[in-house]
N, C-alpha and C positions, 0 to 999 in steps of 0.2 A: 564956132561950135554949131553942129547941125541942129536944126529945129526938129523936135519930135512930132510925129504925126499925132493929131489930137486923140485918135482912138487907139493909139499903140499902148501896149501894156506898160512900158516904161513911163509914158506920159501920164497914164492914169494913176500909177503908183506914186509918181512924183507929187501928187496932190495930198498924199497922206503925210502925217507928221509922226515923229517918234519921240518919246520921252525916254531917253536912254538911262538905264540904271547902271552907272559906272562901277558900282560896288558889287553887283551880283548878276552873273549870267543866268538865264533861265534854261540854258542848254549845256549839258555836260556830256562829253563823249568818253567812253571807256576805250582809250586809244589802243590798248593791247588787244581787246576783243575785236575792235573795228578792223585792225590790221589782219588779225587771224582769219576773220570771216570775209574780208574784202568788202566791207560795207561802205567805204569811202566813195567809190564810183556810183553806187546806188543812191546815196544821200545827195551827191552832187547832181545827179540826173533828175531826181524827183522833186527837189525843192523849187517851188515856183519863184521864190525870192533870191535864189542863188546864195543862200546862207553858207552852204558847205563847199569846201574845196579840198582836193586831194593834194597834199604837200609832197615835195620831192622825196621825203623819207617814208612816205606811205601813211603818215598821220593825217587826220581829218582836221582841217582848219574850220573855225566857226566864226562867222561875222554875225553874232546874235542881234546886233542893233538893227539889222535889216529884216528880221523875222516878222512874218505876217501872222504868226500864231495860228496857223491853219491846222497844225497837227499831222500833216501828211508824213513828215519824217518819223514821228512817233509811231504812226500806224504801220509804216513800211519797213522800218529798221529791224534787223534781227534782234531778238530778245536780249536785253542786257547791254546793248551798244549805247543807248541814249538814256540819260536822266533828263526829263523835260517836264517843266511845269510852267504855268502862266507867270508872267512877270509880276513882281510885287505891285500892290495897288498904286495907281497913278502912273505906272511905268509901262512901256511897250508902245505898240502902234496905236494911233488914234486915226481911225478911218474918217475921211471927209464925207460929207453927205452930198448927194446930187451927182 
């Protein structure tokens, strides 16, 4: 496996830890509206953590465990496409210090 450059984004993100809530996703996509409005490619492009993917059938895949909780998707998605809230207490990303 190739070693990541110390200052690369993937290397810096690798230092963070995630406490995954396997019972509840904090991101829900209205698939019908997302397909109608073509929101998938937008979400895929703007998410810095690559949480979203456009599936073969045009639906939007969500890998919520990788979410940085920055809110970019919520701010940029067409109205009604996303239901987004912060994860329940003690779940989600835990940023490292330093």
